[in-house]
N, C-alpha and C positions, 0 to 999 in steps of 0.2 A: 504495501498498499505505498510506504514511506517511498519507495523509489516511484510510481506511480505519477506521483505529487511531484516529486522532485521534477519527473520528466515532463508531466504539464508545466508546472514554472518558470523551465531552463526553454520549453516552446514559445510560451508565453511572453514572458519577456526579450527574446529572439525578435520577434515580430513586434515589439514596440519599438527594441533598435530599430527592427526594420524599416519604419515609418517614419522616423528619425531623417531628416535629409540636412547635410553641407550649407549654407547658409552663402556658398559660393555656390555652388556645381550641383544641387538637390540630388547631389549621390547620396546612399546612403550612409550612418557616418563607421556602425558595427553591423557585421551580421553577424549570424551564431559565434558567441565565445563562448566556450562550458564550462566552467572549472574546474573538470575533471581534466583538462588539458592542459599541458604546460606551455609558457608563454613562447616558445617557438612553433608549436601548433599554433596558435588561436593567432599566431600572426599573419603566420602562412595562411589562413583559410579566408584573413579577411582581404577583399578586394584594394581596399582604398590605404595599403599599407606594403602596396607592393616589394613599392623601392627599400622600405627596410626592413625587411624580410631578404628579400634577395643582397643586401648589403653584411645582415648575421653569416648567412649561410657564405658568400666570400671571402670575410673575414675567419672565416671558421670559428666562431663564435658558439657554434649550437653547442655545443658543451655546454658550455657558461651557462648559458641561458634556457638548460633545460638540466640544471642542477638545482639539486634541492631548496637551493635558497633560502632563503629570502629574499627577490630583488623586487623591488620597484621601477618601473620602467618606464619612461615618458618616451612614447610612439607617435612619433609626427606621420600624419596623412600625407597620402602622395604631392597635394597639392602645396605644402610646406616648405619642397625644396623651392620654389617659385623666386623669391628672394633670394637664392644662390646668385652671386654673381656667373656671368655667363660663361660657360664650360666646365663650371666645376664641377656641377656630378660628373659629367662626363670622364672630366680627370678620375676621379675618386673611384670611378668603376674601373678603370685601370687596372694591370698588376703591381708597376711601379708605384702606383699610391697607397697600398695594400695596409700601411703603418701610420696614413693618413683617416682611410675608411676605419680601419678597428679604433683610433683613440676617438672617432665620432661616433663609431656603434656605442662603444661603451661606455663615452660621454653623457647618453643618456641614459643610465644606471645608478641606483646606490644600493646600495645591500641594507637588508631590512624591506617591512614590509609596514609602507607607509599610503593609509587611505585617505581620502578628503580633509577626512578629520584631527589624522595625526599631523597632515602636511598646518592646517591651521593653526595645533596647537601648538606644535614645535615657530611659528611665527610671530602668534602671540605673543610665547612664551621669550622670545627676543625682540622684544618690543618695536615686531615691524615687517622684520625681514630674517628670515631662517638661513643659514647656507651648509650643502652639504656637499659633503667629496665624493664624487662621483668616483664608477666603479676604476676610468682612469687615468684617475688621479685628482682630476681639476678638479675646481670648485663649479656651484650651483646655487643660485641664489632665490630665494622664493619669495612675495610679496604677495597682500591682497588688494587688490585691483577699488576704485571707485563703486565699481559693479558688482561685489564682490567674491571675484574669479580672484582664480592662485593665476600666478603671473611666476613663470620660471625665467630668470633672468640669465644668460650666457656667460660667458667669460671675456664674451666682446662689447657687452653692453642691449647685446640684443633680445627681445622679449617675448615670449611665446604663452598663448593661456591653454588652459588644459580644457580641453571641449568637451570630452569622454571620462568622468575618472571613476574609480574602483573598480574595473573589473575582474574581477580575481582568477586567479593562474591558480594551479594546482604547486606550485610554485615562486608565484606572487603574487603583484597587483600591475595590472598595466593599467597607466592616464595613456588616454590618448590628448596631444597635442597639435597646437593649429603651426606649429612653423619648424623649422631644425632646430635645434640648439648650437651653437659652434662652441666649440673648447675655444682656449687662446691659447694660441702659439708658443708656445716653448722652446728656449735656448739651453741648447743643449754642448 
């Protein structure tokens, strides 16, 4: 009975998510993401996160994002790459730039399970902004804007908002964001 109820809820929740539309393209934000799947599986099943999904595979980070976790990952929608400089997306896809791509993909994740309420708690605890260390070792800042949205600020000052929060995975949480987060270049 519990399994039937869970399946019914998952189906109903999926239909609600499919009915939501991205304000730019009228495309569905998130199709079926099941909490029993891991991060990689759910991202690969989502039609508007193909770019990020392909980046995970190109960087060979599949084992990282299928690990037990918990991991909180901020996944940009495919439309979120439009603000990148011309040619940047193409160059990141080339084998010669695998380390830059790895840095970008791991910059979108933090260790631990941070639901929206946990992010808000951290922001309030730190008087309006909270800083998180990403898997890449970079810093990501979070704040709450005047519309009560959580805004992520990358190392270069670029801002991205969480458009679809708290998508539970069996190894963490996915928050869908509207733009790519760009790590600050480090001089070695």
